[in-house]
Residue frames relative to the residue before (quaternion, step in Angstrom):
aa qw qx qy qz dx dy dz
M 1.0000 0.0000 0.0000 0.0000 0.00 0.00 0.00
P 0.5331 -0.6250 0.4494 0.3511 3.63 -0.94 0.81
R 0.6005 -0.6126 0.3829 0.3429 3.54 -1.02 0.84
E 0.6375 0.5573 -0.3440 0.4059 3.59 1.01 -0.74
Y 0.7200 0.3973 -0.2481 0.5121 3.60 1.24 -0.34
Q 0.5309 0.6034 -0.4211 0.4205 3.60 1.22 0.33
F 0.0126 -0.8079 0.5869 -0.0527 3.57 -0.67 1.16
D 0.4324 -0.6896 0.5241 0.2506 3.54 -1.25 0.56
F 0.6995 0.3791 -0.2733 0.5407 3.58 1.25 0.24
E 0.4135 -0.7004 0.5341 0.2306 3.54 -1.33 0.35
L 0.6998 -0.4531 0.3406 0.4348 3.53 -1.32 0.19
R 0.6187 0.5625 -0.3537 0.4191 3.60 1.01 -0.76
H 0.5959 0.5633 -0.3761 0.4314 3.60 1.05 -0.62
L 0.6644 0.4892 -0.3043 0.4761 3.59 0.98 -0.79
V 0.6339 0.5170 -0.3317 0.4700 3.60 1.02 -0.78
Y 0.6477 0.5109 -0.3186 0.4668 3.59 0.94 -0.87
F 0.6671 0.5035 -0.3103 0.4531 3.57 0.88 -0.91
R 0.6453 0.5218 -0.3423 0.4406 3.60 0.90 -0.83
E 0.6641 0.4902 -0.3199 0.4651 3.59 0.93 -0.79
L 0.6146 0.5283 -0.3434 0.4746 3.57 1.05 -0.70
A 0.6615 0.5069 -0.3057 0.4605 3.56 0.98 -0.86
R 0.6481 0.5051 -0.3198 0.4717 3.58 1.12 -0.59
Q 0.7563 0.4021 -0.2056 0.4734 3.55 0.86 -1.02
L 0.1194 -0.8072 0.5532 0.1679 3.57 1.09 -0.83
H 0.6645 0.3905 -0.2986 0.5628 3.55 1.10 0.84
F 0.4334 -0.7463 0.4416 0.2453 3.59 -0.56 1.18
R 0.6787 0.4932 -0.3172 0.4422 3.60 0.84 -0.90
R 0.6785 0.4808 -0.3074 0.4625 3.58 0.84 -0.91
A 0.6424 0.5178 -0.3297 0.4589 3.60 0.96 -0.79
A 0.6453 0.5183 -0.3231 0.4588 3.59 0.97 -0.83
E 0.6456 0.5187 -0.3216 0.4590 3.60 1.01 -0.78
V 0.6508 0.5090 -0.3170 0.4656 3.59 0.95 -0.84
L 0.7193 0.4516 -0.2411 0.4696 3.56 0.97 -0.91
G 0.3717 -0.7449 0.4741 0.2868 3.57 1.21 -0.45
V 0.5591 0.5564 -0.4111 0.4569 3.58 1.05 0.78
A 0.5837 -0.5599 0.4432 0.3866 3.55 -1.26 0.32
Q 0.5898 -0.6091 0.3964 0.3523 3.56 -1.06 0.78
P 0.6411 0.5114 -0.3561 0.4480 3.68 0.91 -0.72
A 0.6337 0.5270 -0.3343 0.4571 3.60 1.04 -0.74
L 0.6325 0.5242 -0.3231 0.4698 3.56 1.08 -0.75
S 0.6476 0.5158 -0.3151 0.4640 3.58 0.97 -0.84
R 0.6536 0.5075 -0.3180 0.4628 3.59 0.96 -0.85
A 0.6379 0.5298 -0.3321 0.4495 3.58 0.97 -0.82
L 0.6419 0.5167 -0.3265 0.4630 3.59 1.00 -0.78
V 0.6442 0.5157 -0.3193 0.4659 3.58 0.96 -0.85
Q 0.6485 0.5176 -0.3147 0.4610 3.59 0.97 -0.84
L 0.6621 0.5003 -0.3086 0.4648 3.59 0.96 -0.83
E 0.6577 0.5024 -0.3113 0.4669 3.57 0.94 -0.88
S 0.6458 0.5194 -0.3189 0.4599 3.58 0.99 -0.80
S 0.6588 0.5167 -0.3045 0.4542 3.56 0.99 -0.87
L 0.7417 0.4057 -0.2194 0.4869 3.57 0.96 -0.89
G 0.3718 -0.7494 0.4744 0.2740 3.58 1.23 -0.34
A 0.6748 0.4321 -0.2977 0.5189 3.58 1.06 0.73
D 0.4335 -0.6525 0.5537 0.2822 3.55 -1.20 0.64
L 0.2165 -0.8159 0.5299 0.0817 3.57 -0.76 1.07
L 0.7961 0.1251 -0.0433 0.5905 3.58 1.11 -0.70
N 0.1908 -0.7301 0.6411 0.1399 3.53 -1.22 0.63
R 0.3819 -0.7029 0.5475 0.2457 3.58 -0.88 0.91
T 0.1112 -0.7717 0.6236 0.0568 3.57 -1.12 0.78
R 0.7123 -0.4322 0.3182 0.4523 3.57 -1.30 0.07
H 0.7808 0.3365 -0.1673 0.4991 3.58 1.03 -0.75
G 0.8095 -0.1445 0.0917 0.5617 3.63 1.19 0.05
A 0.5961 -0.5279 0.4275 0.4281 3.55 -0.46 -1.22
E 0.1484 -0.7628 0.6193 0.1122 3.53 -1.31 0.31
L 0.5102 -0.6553 0.4700 0.2990 3.55 -1.14 0.69
T 0.3622 -0.6746 0.5957 0.2426 3.53 -1.14 0.70
P 0.6805 -0.4462 0.3489 0.4648 3.63 -1.20 0.10
A 0.6390 0.5082 -0.3289 0.4747 3.59 1.03 -0.76
G 0.6397 0.5278 -0.3246 0.4548 3.60 1.03 -0.76
R 0.6496 0.5104 -0.3191 0.4644 3.58 1.00 -0.82
L 0.6491 0.5095 -0.3206 0.4651 3.58 1.00 -0.78
L 0.6548 0.5056 -0.3209 0.4612 3.59 0.92 -0.87
L 0.6387 0.5265 -0.3319 0.4523 3.58 0.93 -0.84
E 0.6453 0.5271 -0.3152 0.4542 3.56 0.97 -0.85
R 0.6988 0.4790 -0.2719 0.4565 3.59 1.00 -0.82
I 0.7477 0.4295 -0.2440 0.4437 3.60 0.90 -0.84
E 0.5100 0.6593 -0.4349 0.3408 3.63 1.12 -0.39
P 0.6908 0.4450 -0.3120 0.4769 3.68 0.74 -0.87
L 0.6199 0.5576 -0.3429 0.4327 3.58 1.02 -0.79
L 0.7131 0.4472 -0.2665 0.4695 3.59 0.79 -0.99
R 0.6132 0.5322 -0.3581 0.4610 3.60 1.04 -0.65
N 0.6651 0.5003 -0.3097 0.4599 3.57 0.93 -0.87
L 0.6497 0.5111 -0.3204 0.4626 3.57 0.97 -0.82
A 0.6379 0.5374 -0.3283 0.4434 3.57 1.03 -0.80
G 0.7097 0.4635 -0.2645 0.4599 3.57 1.11 -0.66
V 0.4788 0.6973 -0.4346 0.3092 3.59 1.23 -0.28
R 0.6487 0.5275 -0.3353 0.4342 3.61 0.87 -0.87
R 0.6648 0.4912 -0.3060 0.4723 3.56 0.94 -0.88
E 0.6620 0.5084 -0.3125 0.4534 3.58 0.94 -0.86
L 0.6433 0.5087 -0.3280 0.4689 3.59 1.00 -0.76
R 0.6361 0.5153 -0.3296 0.4703 3.57 1.02 -0.76
D 0.6716 0.4910 -0.2984 0.4678 3.59 0.92 -0.91
L 0.6216 0.5334 -0.3399 0.4620 3.56 1.06 -0.74
G 0.6771 0.4961 -0.2878 0.4611 3.58 0.92 -0.90
N 0.6985 0.4471 -0.2599 0.4947 3.57 1.16 -0.62
G 0.4977 -0.6714 0.4228 0.3504 3.58 1.27 0.02
E 0.4568 0.6987 -0.4392 0.3320 3.59 1.11 0.59
I 0.7612 0.1531 -0.1346 0.6157 3.58 1.23 -0.32
G 0.3565 0.7257 -0.5405 0.2328 3.56 -1.20 0.41
H 0.3387 -0.7078 0.5868 0.1997 3.51 -1.37 -0.19
L 0.0576 -0.8059 0.5892 -0.0044 3.57 -0.77 1.05
R 0.1917 -0.7338 0.6394 0.1266 3.55 -1.01 0.88
I 0.0109 -0.8185 0.5699 -0.0720 3.55 -0.58 1.21
A 0.1897 -0.7697 0.6013 0.1000 3.57 -0.96 0.93
F 0.0497 -0.8050 0.5911 -0.0078 3.56 -1.14 0.57
T 0.3495 -0.6808 0.5921 0.2525 3.53 -1.35 0.24
G 0.7039 -0.4698 0.3247 0.4224 3.54 -1.29 0.23
L 0.6158 0.5493 -0.3511 0.4424 3.58 1.03 -0.73
A 0.6404 0.5262 -0.3310 0.4510 3.61 0.96 -0.80
M 0.6968 0.4665 -0.2849 0.4644 3.58 0.85 -0.95
A 0.6767 0.4882 -0.2932 0.4666 3.60 1.11 -0.59
T 0.7625 0.3481 -0.1874 0.5122 3.60 1.21 -0.31
V 0.8895 0.0608 -0.0119 0.4527 3.58 -0.30 -1.26
L 0.5972 0.6442 -0.3676 0.3052 3.60 1.01 -0.72
P 0.6455 0.5275 -0.3664 0.4133 3.68 0.77 -0.77
A 0.6715 0.4912 -0.3082 0.4613 3.61 0.91 -0.85
I 0.6261 0.5276 -0.3350 0.4662 3.59 1.05 -0.76
L 0.6691 0.4994 -0.2990 0.4620 3.57 0.90 -0.93
R 0.6398 0.5342 -0.3323 0.4414 3.59 0.95 -0.83
E 0.6845 0.4706 -0.2860 0.4777 3.59 0.85 -0.94
F 0.6473 0.5272 -0.3260 0.4436 3.58 0.97 -0.84
H 0.6779 0.4829 -0.3003 0.4658 3.61 0.89 -0.86
Q 0.6309 0.5276 -0.3359 0.4591 3.57 1.08 -0.64
R 0.7534 0.4006 -0.2090 0.4777 3.58 0.95 -0.88
H 0.7969 0.1695 -0.0724 0.5753 3.59 1.15 -0.59
P 0.0197 -0.8573 0.5144 0.0065 3.61 0.59 1.09
G 0.6464 0.5489 -0.3291 0.4153 3.61 1.16 -0.39
I 0.6295 0.5117 -0.3407 0.4751 3.60 1.25 -0.08
R 0.2699 -0.7723 0.5583 0.1378 3.55 -0.71 1.12
V 0.1762 -0.7855 0.5893 0.0682 3.55 -0.89 1.02
E 0.1404 -0.7688 0.6220 0.0486 3.55 -0.88 1.06
L 0.1531 -0.8288 0.5374 0.0284 3.57 -0.55 1.22
N 0.0133 0.7905 -0.6115 0.0331 3.54 -1.09 0.77
E 0.2978 -0.7503 0.5617 0.1813 3.58 -0.72 1.04
S 0.1934 0.7700 -0.5866 0.1602 3.56 -0.80 1.02
P 0.5646 -0.6208 0.4182 0.3478 3.61 -1.12 0.59
T 0.7284 -0.4504 0.3037 0.4175 3.52 -1.32 0.34
S 0.6663 0.5205 -0.3176 0.4292 3.60 0.80 -0.96
A 0.6748 0.4816 -0.2977 0.4734 3.59 0.95 -0.85
Q 0.6353 0.5336 -0.3354 0.4462 3.58 1.03 -0.72
L 0.6513 0.5117 -0.3277 0.4546 3.59 0.91 -0.85
A 0.6474 0.5044 -0.3189 0.4742 3.58 0.99 -0.80
A 0.6679 0.5011 -0.3017 0.4602 3.60 0.97 -0.86
L 0.6269 0.5269 -0.3356 0.4657 3.60 1.04 -0.70
Q 0.6869 0.4791 -0.2881 0.4643 3.58 0.89 -0.90
A 0.6904 0.4573 -0.2734 0.4893 3.59 1.15 -0.60
G 0.4697 -0.6924 0.4315 0.3373 3.59 1.27 -0.11
E 0.4269 0.7281 -0.4441 0.3007 3.59 1.19 0.43
I 0.7647 0.1804 -0.1328 0.6042 3.61 1.20 -0.37
A 0.5323 -0.6377 0.4594 0.3147 3.55 -1.22 0.56
C 0.7763 -0.1335 0.1106 0.6060 3.57 1.01 -0.81
G 0.1789 -0.7873 0.5817 0.0989 3.52 -1.28 0.29
F 0.2944 -0.6962 0.6236 0.1995 3.52 -1.32 0.46
F 0.2009 0.8041 -0.5203 0.2059 3.57 -0.30 1.22
H 0.4945 -0.6492 0.5075 0.2767 3.53 -1.39 0.02
P 0.2674 -0.8281 0.4685 0.1526 3.60 -0.16 1.24
D 0.3170 -0.7046 0.6007 0.2053 3.50 -1.25 0.56
A 0.7515 -0.1401 0.1414 0.6290 3.54 0.92 -1.05
P 0.6665 -0.4796 0.3555 0.4465 3.63 -1.17 0.30
T 0.2200 -0.7648 0.5950 0.1126 3.56 -1.04 0.83
P 0.4877 -0.6794 0.4525 0.3096 3.62 -0.69 1.00
G 0.8208 0.2410 -0.1964 0.4792 3.54 -0.96 0.94
I 0.6886 0.4299 -0.2740 0.5157 3.59 1.28 -0.05
K 0.2041 -0.7586 0.6083 0.1133 3.58 -0.85 1.01
T 0.1065 -0.8087 0.5772 0.0387 3.59 -1.07 0.69
H 0.1247 -0.7416 0.6519 0.0973 3.51 -1.34 0.41
V 0.3974 -0.7368 0.4981 0.2262 3.57 -0.73 1.09
L 0.1648 -0.8043 0.5677 0.0601 3.56 -0.87 1.02
L 0.8200 0.0309 0.0545 0.5689 3.57 1.04 -0.73
R 0.0469 0.7411 -0.6696 0.0157 3.55 -1.13 0.78
E 0.1577 0.7980 -0.5645 0.1402 3.59 -0.62 1.10
R 0.4521 -0.6330 0.5533 0.2981 3.53 -1.18 0.67
N 0.3989 -0.7100 0.5285 0.2398 3.55 -1.04 0.75
G 0.2086 -0.6915 0.6692 0.1744 3.47 -1.35 0.50
V 0.5001 -0.6321 0.4814 0.3443 3.56 -1.21 -0.43
L 0.2839 -0.7237 0.6088 0.1579 3.50 -1.26 0.66
L 0.0477 -0.8127 0.5798 -0.0332 3.56 -0.69 1.16
P 0.5617 -0.5225 0.4831 0.4219 3.57 -1.23 0.26
S 0.5688 -0.6366 0.3925 0.3423 3.59 -0.94 0.81
D 0.7034 0.4320 -0.2733 0.4938 3.60 1.17 -0.46
H 0.3652 0.7240 -0.5044 0.2968 3.61 1.22 0.29
R 0.5972 -0.6146 0.3880 0.3392 3.58 -1.07 0.78
L 0.7220 0.4172 -0.2497 0.4923 3.62 1.19 -0.46
A 0.4479 0.7389 -0.4280 0.2650 3.58 1.27 -0.11
Q 0.6467 0.5416 -0.3293 0.4242 3.60 1.14 -0.46
R 0.5675 0.5848 -0.4003 0.4192 3.58 1.19 -0.24
K 0.4966 -0.6745 0.4642 0.2881 3.58 -1.06 0.73
T 0.7878 0.0668 -0.0088 0.6122 3.57 1.08 -0.78
L 0.1588 -0.7888 0.5887 0.0777 3.52 -1.10 0.76
K 0.2572 -0.6990 0.6331 0.2108 3.51 -1.42 0.20
L 0.6192 -0.5492 0.3932 0.4005 3.57 -1.16 0.49
R 0.5843 0.5741 -0.3794 0.4302 3.61 1.11 -0.58
D 0.6158 0.5557 -0.3489 0.4361 3.59 1.10 -0.66
L 0.7371 0.4172 -0.2049 0.4905 3.57 1.19 -0.61
A 0.2719 0.8057 -0.4915 0.1880 3.57 1.27 0.36
A 0.7448 0.3846 -0.2214 0.4983 3.60 1.04 -0.70
T 0.5896 0.5927 -0.3527 0.4203 3.59 1.30 0.01
A 0.4280 -0.6918 0.5206 0.2593 3.58 -1.00 0.85
F 0.2441 -0.7702 0.5765 0.1216 3.56 -1.11 0.78
V 0.2690 -0.7051 0.6321 0.1758 3.50 -1.26 0.63
L 0.0034 -0.8025 0.5956 -0.0359 3.58 -0.57 1.16
F 0.4590 -0.6375 0.5256 0.3266 3.57 -1.22 -0.48
P 0.6421 -0.5206 0.3581 0.4341 3.66 -1.10 0.37
R 0.5405 -0.6496 0.4296 0.3184 3.57 -0.88 0.94
S 0.6115 0.5905 -0.3527 0.3912 3.61 1.03 -0.74
H 0.6214 0.5608 -0.3466 0.4234 3.59 1.14 -0.54
N 0.7936 -0.0549 0.0750 0.6013 3.61 1.05 -0.75
P 0.1713 -0.8403 0.5048 0.0984 3.60 0.35 1.23
G 0.6315 0.5688 -0.3463 0.3972 3.60 0.96 -0.83
F 0.7121 0.4333 -0.2684 0.4829 3.57 0.75 -0.99
Y 0.6143 0.5521 -0.3515 0.4408 3.59 0.98 -0.79
D 0.6810 0.4779 -0.2890 0.4736 3.57 0.94 -0.87
R 0.6199 0.5184 -0.3525 0.4720 3.61 1.10 -0.59
V 0.5939 0.5483 -0.3587 0.4669 3.58 1.13 -0.62
L 0.6870 0.4718 -0.2882 0.4715 3.58 0.83 -0.98
A 0.6306 0.5309 -0.3360 0.4556 3.60 1.05 -0.72
A 0.6342 0.5207 -0.3324 0.4648 3.59 1.03 -0.75
F 0.6381 0.5092 -0.3281 0.4754 3.60 0.97 -0.80
A 0.6585 0.5143 -0.3149 0.4503 3.57 0.93 -0.90
S 0.6544 0.5090 -0.3147 0.4622 3.60 0.98 -0.82
A 0.6875 0.4579 -0.2746 0.4922 3.56 1.13 -0.65
G 0.4547 -0.7005 0.4428 0.3262 3.59 1.26 -0.11
V 0.5447 0.6098 -0.3832 0.4298 3.56 1.17 0.63
T 0.2728 -0.7142 0.6165 0.1882 3.54 -1.09 0.76
P 0.3653 -0.7754 0.4609 0.2298 3.62 -0.44 1.13
R 0.2651 -0.7057 0.6331 0.1758 3.52 -1.21 0.66
I 0.1008 -0.8194 0.5641 0.0151 3.57 -0.36 1.23
A 0.2501 -0.8009 0.5321 0.1132 3.56 -0.48 1.24
E 0.8006 -0.0347 0.0774 0.5931 3.58 0.92 -0.95
E 0.1551 -0.7270 0.6550 0.1358 3.52 -1.32 0.44
V 0.1038 0.8102 -0.5597 0.1398 3.58 -0.41 1.26
W 0.0381 -0.7512 0.6570 0.0515 3.52 -1.36 0.30
P 0.5384 -0.1553 -0.8282 -0.0020 1.64 -2.12 1.39
R 0.7595 -0.4086 0.2559 0.4367 3.52 -1.35 0.12
A 0.5756 0.5947 -0.3862 0.4073 3.60 1.05 -0.64
N 0.6249 0.5260 -0.3430 0.4639 3.59 1.09 -0.63
G 0.6195 0.5389 -0.3396 0.4587 3.55 1.08 -0.71
I 0.6387 0.5099 -0.3234 0.4769 3.57 1.00 -0.82
G 0.6280 0.5411 -0.3330 0.4495 3.57 1.04 -0.77
L 0.6631 0.4909 -0.3111 0.4719 3.60 1.00 -0.76
V 0.5916 0.5338 -0.3665 0.4803 3.60 1.13 -0.57
R 0.6499 0.5115 -0.3142 0.4660 3.58 0.95 -0.85
A 0.6809 0.4783 -0.2802 0.4786 3.57 1.14 -0.65
G 0.5314 -0.6589 0.3952 0.3568 3.59 1.27 0.00
M 0.4241 0.7319 -0.4441 0.2955 3.59 1.22 0.37
G 0.7692 -0.2339 0.1676 0.5706 3.59 1.26 -0.26
V 0.4796 -0.6078 0.5216 0.3586 3.55 -1.28 -0.46
T 0.1550 -0.7880 0.5871 0.1022 3.57 -1.24 0.28
F 0.5276 -0.6102 0.4809 0.3436 3.53 -1.30 0.27
I 0.0738 0.7776 -0.6195 0.0781 3.54 -1.14 0.74
T 0.4503 -0.6883 0.4957 0.2788 3.58 -1.09 0.62
P 0.6326 -0.5246 0.3913 0.4142 3.61 -1.18 0.36
S 0.6241 0.5437 -0.3539 0.4355 3.60 1.02 -0.69
E 0.6651 0.4841 -0.3029 0.4811 3.58 0.97 -0.83
A 0.6406 0.5723 -0.3230 0.3972 3.57 1.05 -0.78
R 0.5184 0.6395 -0.4258 0.3755 3.61 1.20 -0.21
H 0.7697 0.3679 -0.1699 0.4933 3.57 1.18 -0.54
I 0.3863 0.7485 -0.4722 0.2599 3.59 1.16 0.39
P 0.5371 -0.6173 0.4584 0.3470 3.62 -1.15 0.54
P 0.6551 -0.5784 0.3263 0.3603 3.60 -1.18 0.48
D 0.6707 0.5185 -0.3186 0.4241 3.63 1.13 -0.39
V 0.6803 0.3656 -0.3068 0.5562 3.58 1.27 0.38
T 0.2503 -0.7745 0.5721 0.1010 3.54 -1.24 0.56
F 0.2600 -0.7489 0.5907 0.1503 3.55 -1.02 0.86
R 0.0029 -0.7787 0.6274 -0.0032 3.51 -1.06 0.84
P 0.4242 -0.6894 0.5177 0.2771 3.63 -0.88 0.88
L 0.3764 -0.7131 0.5515 0.2137 3.53 -1.28 0.51
A 0.2356 -0.7177 0.6363 0.1566 3.54 -1.04 0.85
G 0.7569 0.3276 -0.2506 0.5070 3.57 -1.01 0.69
P 0.8201 -0.2157 0.1412 0.5109 3.61 -1.15 -0.46
A 0.1581 0.7562 -0.6204 0.1351 3.56 -0.99 0.94
P 0.4762 -0.6721 0.4767 0.3069 3.61 -0.95 0.75
E 0.3175 -0.7402 0.5642 0.1819 3.55 -1.13 0.71
S 0.2717 -0.7298 0.6038 0.1702 3.56 -1.06 0.82
R 0.0851 -0.7821 0.6171 0.0166 3.56 -0.98 0.93
L 0.0820 -0.8015 0.5924 0.0055 3.54 -0.64 1.13
V 0.0107 -0.7863 0.6175 -0.0151 3.55 -0.89 0.97
I 0.3020 -0.6463 0.6383 0.2893 3.49 -1.39 0.11
G 0.0684 -0.8165 0.5733 -0.0032 3.57 -0.83 0.99
W 0.0000 0.7951 -0.6055 0.0344 3.56 -1.10 0.72
P 0.5987 -0.5816 0.3956 0.3832 3.61 -1.12 0.51
Q 0.4399 -0.6715 0.5284 0.2764 3.55 -1.01 0.81
S 0.1174 0.7995 -0.5722 0.1401 3.57 -0.64 1.13
P 0.4734 -0.6796 0.4734 0.2999 3.61 -0.95 0.80
V 0.7637 0.2238 -0.1360 0.5901 3.60 1.20 -0.49
P 0.1371 -0.8322 0.5312 0.0799 3.63 0.16 1.22
D 0.5750 -0.5627 0.4713 0.3615 3.53 -1.22 0.59
P 0.4997 -0.6769 0.4348 0.3211 3.66 -0.73 0.95
A 0.6352 0.5223 -0.3376 0.4580 3.60 1.01 -0.75
L 0.6512 0.4959 -0.3107 0.4832 3.58 0.99 -0.82
H 0.6255 0.5355 -0.3437 0.4515 3.59 0.97 -0.80
A 0.6440 0.5148 -0.3240 0.4640 3.59 0.97 -0.81
F 0.6614 0.5001 -0.3084 0.4662 3.58 0.98 -0.84
L 0.6708 0.5039 -0.3026 0.4522 3.58 0.91 -0.89
T 0.5869 0.5761 -0.3664 0.4352 3.58 1.10 -0.64
I 0.6908 0.4571 -0.2716 0.4900 3.56 0.97 -0.87
A 0.6728 0.4925 -0.3028 0.4616 3.59 0.88 -0.93
G 0.6698 0.5286 -0.3019 0.4252 3.58 1.00 -0.81
S 0.5975 0.5701 -0.3671 0.4280 3.57 1.21 -0.33
R 0.5498 0.5967 -0.3983 0.4278 3.57 1.29 -0.15
T 0.3279 -0.7742 0.5138 0.1707 3.57 -0.63 1.13
A 0.4724 -0.6689 0.4947 0.2911 3.56 -0.93 0.90
I 0.3806 -0.7157 0.5423 0.2209 3.53 -1.06 0.81
């Protein structure tokens, strides 16, 4: 053991001294502690000898603290309070009542299931701090494998070794158009109707699975897509639609929150499907805080 952590006294000596400092009376302190008064006196002598300072002076009516005793009491009070709380904190940690979770998400998650999950989780587990970070699917998978996040809300392409998932959402995409677009008045559109319209997508590297489903939908419709911009996150894509730079894909769930200067229209015929899962590292001993979060998230039924 390093020399700086080697002491000639035990924790009980500090507990005994604190009670003496509270009672300023040897008999009463011994009764509170449940020890014999001579044993209490010996413990005080041992502590004073170890520290090289007188801590208490006996008086006719009990005892009084010396300046060294007052300083020691001031130093050990926070220490003993913290130690007293360790058992409770360990119990709460094991029960998933305290902790810290780093969670990543995509725009689709925040626009659909994530707010309700977070609300319920904070209501049931207020002692667990959640740190949120928006990032694309590819970055989330890398962070999960590196142990940098506890779980993520992302769009899977294929199973990833070491990562477990639970499906939260499956929806066909429609399109988001500027409200003054020539096709905005139609109730339903087909991709063929948009053959001459520029699209705003995102870099394929962020979510290869969905990107490829987009291209497959265009191919099934017999349309070669015109891609005006590739941006991320999705909110930026919506902003470019509002600016008249093109149209983009969006799910009906996300479309509930669109601004008034854009219009959502469902697609008939070929359309890419969005798949949202919650994923976490496969572990034989899951973090209790993560287990509590997954219990709530897992109760969400996939659409």
